[in-house]
N, C-alpha and C positions, 0 to 999 in steps of 0.2 A: 595570251596570243587575243589578238582586238579582230572582233571579227564584225564586219559590216552587215544588217540583217538586209537579205533582198529583199525588193517586193512581194508580195503574195501571190499565187497561183492562183488562176483563174477557169475554170472550164471554157473549151474553146467550141468542142466539139464533139459531136458523139453520133457513131454509128453503130446500129443494131441489127446484129444478123440472126434472129431466131428468125426470119420466115425461110432462112435456108434449111429449117431442118428436113430430116431425109429418110425417106421409107418408116415415118413413124419416129425415128430417133432423134430426139432432142441436140438442138446446138451447146456443148459447154465446153465454153474456151478457155484456151491456158496460157500457154507460149503467145510471146508478140515479138518482132523485130520489124526492122524498119530497114531499106536498102540506100545507095544512095541517090538512087531515082526518085524516095518518098514512098516508093512500092511498100504497103503493109501488109506481112505475113503475118498469121495468126493459126494457132493448132487448134482444133476444135476434137476434144477426144470424145465427144457424144458419137459423130458420124467417123471417127479415125480416118482424118485427113486434115491437110492444111488448105486454109482460105486465101488466097491473095487477091488484096484488094488497090487499085490504083491512090494515087496521093491523096485523092480526095474525098477517099471512102468507096467510092465505086466497086463494084465487086467486078472479077476480072476471071478468075478461073480457080477450082481446085485442083489437088495435087495429093495421089494416095490413096488408100483404102485398105477395107480390115485385110488381116491378113499375116502369115510368114512368108512373104514371096522377097525378093529385093527391094521391088517396088512399093512393097503393102507397109503400111503401119499399125500400131496395135497401142491407142492409149498414148499419143503423143504427147510430146510436154513441154519440155522449155527447145527454146527455136534460136538462131542467130543469125545473120549473113555475114559471110568473111565480104575480105578485099573484092572478092570477083565477081562477088552479089549472089554466090552461089549461098544456097540455102540448107543449113543445119538442123539434123531432129535427134532430139531425143525419144527412140523408140522405146518408150518406157515398157510395154506389154513384151516386145520381142528382146529386150537386155542389148541394144545395138544402138548406134549413130546411121542415120541416112543424111547423106549427100545428095541433093537436087538441082539442076540446072534449070532455074526456072523459067530463065529466057527461050529455050528450048523446050519445057514442058518435061523434062526429063529422069532418070533416076542415074544419077555417078556410080557412088559406091559407098559402101558401109563400112565400118569396124564395130568389131566389139562381138563377145557373144557371153550368153550366162554364166558366172561363175566370178570367184575371190580372188583368184592371182591377177597379177599387173595387167592392164589391158582389157581386162574381162568386168564387166558390168551389172548389175543386179538392181533392177528398176530404176533407171536414170532419170532423173526430172530435169531439174534449171540445167542449163546449157549458155554459154557467151563463148565470145572469143575476145582475143586482145592482140595488142596492135600489131603481133609478129603475126598476125594468124594463129596461134595455141591456141586450142581448144577447148573451154576448162568444165569440164562435167561432174557434177553433181553425182555421186554414186549413191543414191542412197538407201537400198538394199544391204550395199557393204558399208553405208556408215562411214563415207572417206570422202575427197576430192580427187580423183584425177585428171592431169594436163595431158593433152597430147599434142604432136605436133601439126600441120595443116591437113596430113597427108592418114592421120591416125594413129603416126607411132607413138607408144607409151615414153613420158617424159619423167612425172613427177606425182607422187601422193602425198597426199598428207588428212590427217583425222580432226577435228573440232574438239576440242574442251566445253562437255556439258554439266559445265560447275554448279552445283550445289542440286545434282541431280544425282538420281544413281542407272540411268540410262544414257547409252552414248548418244555420241553426237547424231543430232539428224542433216544433214544438209540436202537443205531445199535448192540454193541459187549461189552460184558463186562467181564474182567477175574481177579482174585484174586493172589495176588502176594505180601509176607511178611507183611498182614494183614492190606493189602489197596486194591480196589478196582480200575482198570484202566474202564473206559466206552468213548467207540467211542460214539462223541454226530453229529448225521445229522442236527441237527436245529444250534447250537455254532459252529461247524467246526472247534473240539478240540477232546483231551484228556480232561474228566472228571475225578478228584482224590476224592476216599472219603474213609474214616477212614473203620474200621472192623463194626462198628454200621451203618453205609450207609449214616453217615454225610458228607457232601460236604465242600471238602480243598482248591484246585484250580485245575487251567486248565491248560494245555501243549499241545504248539503245535499252528498252523495256517495252518489247513489244507481244503479242497478243496470236501464234503461229503467223509468225515473216515467213514472206515467199520471195517475191522477184526483187532485184535490186539491181541500183542502175544510179552513174557516176553523171550530174547532170551540168550544167553551167557552171562556172565559178569552184570548179572540185564538191558541188554540193551531192550527198547521196542523198537519194531516195528510197526508200524501201513502201513495198506491199507490207500494210501490217493488217494481216486478213478478216481475222477475227474481231479486230478493232474499226474495220471497215472503216479505211482511212489509208491516207499515206504519212509516213513521217518523213522530215527532211531533216538533215545530221551536216556540219561541217565532218572533215576525215577526221580530227582529233576526236569525234564525237560529240561536240556540244551539239544540243540542241537547239534546231531555226525555227521552223514549224511545221503543220500539217496540215492535210488536206481531206476533211471529213466528204460526210452525204455519197461517200461511194459503198459499193455492195461485194463483198468478198471477193475485192481485187487481189489478181492473181500472178500477174508479171506486169512491168511494162519498159519501154524500150522511149530512147530517145530519140526526136525525129529532128529532119537536117534544119529544121526553123526554130530552135530552140523549145519546140514542144515537147510532151511528155506524153505517149499512149499506154494508157491502161486497158488491161482485159476483166471486166466487172464480170462471171464465169454465171450470174442469172442472178433479175431481180424478181424478190419477193415482196410481197406486202403478209405480214404476220394478223394473224386471224385474232379475233375475240377469245376470251377464254372457253374450256371446255367446263361444264357443268354436269350434273348428277340429276338425274330424271328420274331415276328408282333404284329401288334394291329388294332384292325376293330372298329373305333368309330360309335355307332347307335344312338346318343342325334338326328340325322336327321329325327329318326325315328318318332319323336313323333308324338300325335294324337287326335286332338281336342281339344286342351290344356292340354292333359295330358304327365306328363315326361315319357320320356323311365325310368323304375326303375330295374335294371338285376337282377336277382337271379339266378336261375339254369341252368346248362351248361348241353349239353351231344354231342356226337360225333357217329355219322352209321359207318359201312363197308364202306360206300362209299366216307367218310370223309365229309358228308355235317354236319355244326354247326347248331342246334337246341339253343335256351338261352329263358329262360322265361321271360316274360317283366311284372312285378306285378304292374307299372302303367297304361299299358291299358287294363290287362288282358288278353294278348294272350300271343302265342307262335312265335318268329323271326324263319325264316331258312335261313340258308344261304348255299353258295356251299362251295366245301371244301377250293378257296381262298378269302373267306369272303365277297364275293360279294351278293347281295341281292335275295331271292328268292321267299317268301312267307311270310304270315304271318295267326296264324291258333289259334282259337277262337276267342273269345270276352266274353264282361262282362254280366253276366247273371244268374239266376242257371239252368235254363234247360240243356239238356243232350248237350255235345258239348261244351258250356259257361264255364268261369271261372272267378273265383274270387280270386285275389292275386297266379296266379300260383308260386310254387313253386319248388322242385326238379323235375328234369325228369329225363327219362334216355329212351335209345333205345334197344328194347329185340332182339335177335337174329335174327327177321323176320324184323329185323328195323323199324317194330311198336314202335311208343315212347306213351311212359307211364308218367300222370304228374301228381301231387299230386296238388290237387285243394284244395287248402288251406282254402279258407275261406267258402265251401261248404261240405267240410269235406268228400270228397269224392277223391277217382284214377281214371281218364281218360285213355283210351288211345284211341289214331289216329292212321290211316293210312295215313302216312304223303304223298305217292308214289299217293292215289286216290284222297289226300286233304280232307279224311272226320273221321268222329268220328267213335271210332268202341264199345264201350260197356263203362262200368263204374261200380268200385264196391265201398261200402260202405256208411256210412249215419253217421250223428253225433250223438256221445253217447258213454258210456264206456264200454260195450260189445266185448269180442271176435271180429275181423270183421270192428267194428266200429272207429272214428275220431273225436278226437279234434284238431284242425286244425295239419294237419299231413302236415310235411316241408320237408325234405329229402328225400331223392328214390334212388334206386339204384337195379340192378337186377344182381343176382351171376350168375355162369357157368349154371346152370341149369334153366333159365330163372325164378326162384322164385324170385318173389318182396318183396324188405326190403323196411318199411316202418317209418321215425321216426316220430310217434304217439303224436306230442308235448306238445297237449294239456292234456292226460293222460302219459304226463311222461314215455313211454313205448316204444318197438323199437316193429313193428310186422310185422312178416314171410306169403307169401302167395305163393299159384301156382301161376303160369301164365295165369291161370281163374279167379284166385282172391277169392280162396278160402283159410280160414285161415288155417294156420301149427303150427303158431309158435308165443309166446311172450317172450320177456322180459325185464327188468327193472332191475336200480341201483341205490341206495343210493350214494350221493356224499358225503359220512363222511369215512373215514377213512376205506376204503376196502381192500387196497393192497397201500402199498410203492410205491411210482411214481420217476419217473428220472426227478427230482427236481420242482414236482407240488405240491403246497400248497395244500390240499385237503379242499374244505369250506363246510358249512353247508348246508341242507335243501337237498331235491330228484334231482333227474340227470332233466336233462335237453335235450334229444335225439335232437341233430341237423339234423347229416347227418348219416346212419348206413351206411357201405357195409360189403361185404363176400369176406375173401380171405385164400386159405389151412385150410379149416374147422374152422375158426375163423373170430368171426364179431371183425370190427374196427369201432364205435363212437366216435365221438365230442358231449361232452356233454361242454354246458354251465352255467352249475352250478360250475363243478369241473374244468373249465378252461383246459380241458384235452382231451385226445384220451383214450378210455377206450377198454380193447382187452375183448373179451368174447369167449366162448367155443361153439362148433357147437350146444350144446343144449340151449344156453344162460347162463349159468354160467358163472360168471364175474372170473375174473385174474388177470390181472394187468391195472394202468394205463399208459400211456407214456404220454411225453412233460407237459410243461408247457406254457401255449398262455393264450391269452386275448381276449374273444369270441370268439374260435374255431367255423367256421362252413361245410365247403365241407371238402370231406375226400378222397383220391384215390390211389390206388396201382400202380407203372407202372410192364413193362414188368420185370424188376433187382430187382423187390420187393422193391423198394424203396415207403416209404409213406411218401404221400405227405396232407399238413394238409393245409388248408385255416385260419390262423390265422389274422382274420379280424380283431381287431382293433388294431394290432402292423401292419396294411396296408403290410403283407410278407405273403410269402409262405415257412411253413416249411416243411423240409426232413427228414426221422428215419429212419432206419435200422428197422424190425419187429420185433428187440428186445429191443426197445426203443433208441436206442443212436441216439443223435444229429448227423446230415452229416452237415446240412447246409441250409441256409435261403435267398430267393430270397425277398428282402427289398421293391422295388420299387414301389410300387402296391396301389391303392386311397380303400380301403373297400374290398377287396376280397370275393365272397359269397361260390360261389361253384366253381370245376373244374372238369374236363375231358382228358383220357388219348386219344390221337389221333391215327390214323391208324399207324403212322411213329413217335411213341412213343413222341411226344410234348405233352407238358400240356396244353390245354385251360382253362383259368381262367375268368370268367364274375367278373368285376371289378363294382360295384355298384355306387362309388362314382365319375366315369369318365364315368360310362353309355360306356364300353368297353369293347372286348374280348383280354386279351391278350396270346398270343401263346409265349410260354417258352419251349427253348430245353434245355436237359437234355444231358450232354455229355457224357452218357454212357446208 
């Protein structure tokens, strides 16, 4: 076949929607659709809503809000207009498809429910409409595509072929054109082509996390190659046409009425300069009575004093802000004030030090200024307020105490006096597609959990990622792909820092989940803390030292 290469694609306009942030929630764009009048709809996962613009990109209205009611949406993803200009939405978090009449501004109907049977959905993502108004849904959690008629009645299902990969197919978005289905596959990193019965034919292209797909003029296939920050264009037979670069994480795209291509760019970031090491404090010389120093939790108070837990000697080591030794607190035992394998630690607003007393199944509080034990709470068990090997510990802005109750596979939240307030947990299987993380089977293994801006960020040793929850403990999504993540912290610049222990590094992410960089020159980093001047203090178990990192922002 002879192809005539089309002229290059050039930018025509851009519409920034960052100003539409609502109640502290960032705008987080995903799906996009254009109707017959040129109105533009885009799904906003950050605020759980749909944003409607007119053909000139001027704001018109929002539709939907977070919840499980008929007209609510949770993490809306793929969207499409049908022939009646009604808007269909993949309601990702509620496992269903919703239909809205945008002209009347009202909800019409929904179909689907959580499950794996025909017609049921499990985290549906991409959505499209074919020429007969059939609804094509990428049923991401069930690793298949389902096709429905215009009323939501099930018609067909098929799955992809993740060649050269042990993982099943990960359908992101699927469209129909001329009796063929074209599906972006996040596992095989290509476009998979199927016939009208759903029989696999062949693959097209080589991408890095492909997302949205559309057929534009001259039957050109246009694909969002998200991790490569570009659009890739192909002929239907798979021959490469060209690419459009200089995009930042393109998610979905839609064809306009005047040959335009509308692309959602999720968020624009400027990559910062690299992290540098500022100092290190080796504590191996503090070995006691034949017991090795075995560092774990770390905390820095408002005066700059550094505390680190030593599981080898069942104590806390206190250093001055310049790393010189001050004192030790605790000692092996089960009595009040004694410790057994102390793990996560944190200072509260009064500069009192709280400790996860891992082996004694409790939390202890010390007044370091007076060098004395104050109180403890918790006991071994599974009831609210009880623990089974608590590990990570943090303090939020209200002095609430957040404990990773490792043995009970949950997080518990307490007030400053140790009164129980909240608990939550998370299965590690297919809860929300993450940025590159392979979900593993089994129950969550909470290592460390912190609170920031109405969200909880929890490192999960089972799923090997950071899990994000809302303030009520409802799971939202995953961040990153690590190997035994441990401590986590957020800097004043809202950078998420994670100890990627088995990879001997600290990884840095924006709060929306995009990787910034990492610092690889560590040896089994366990926990980290943000200092008074913005430094990152990291406890390294492999070298028995504290490493101080300087962030360039």
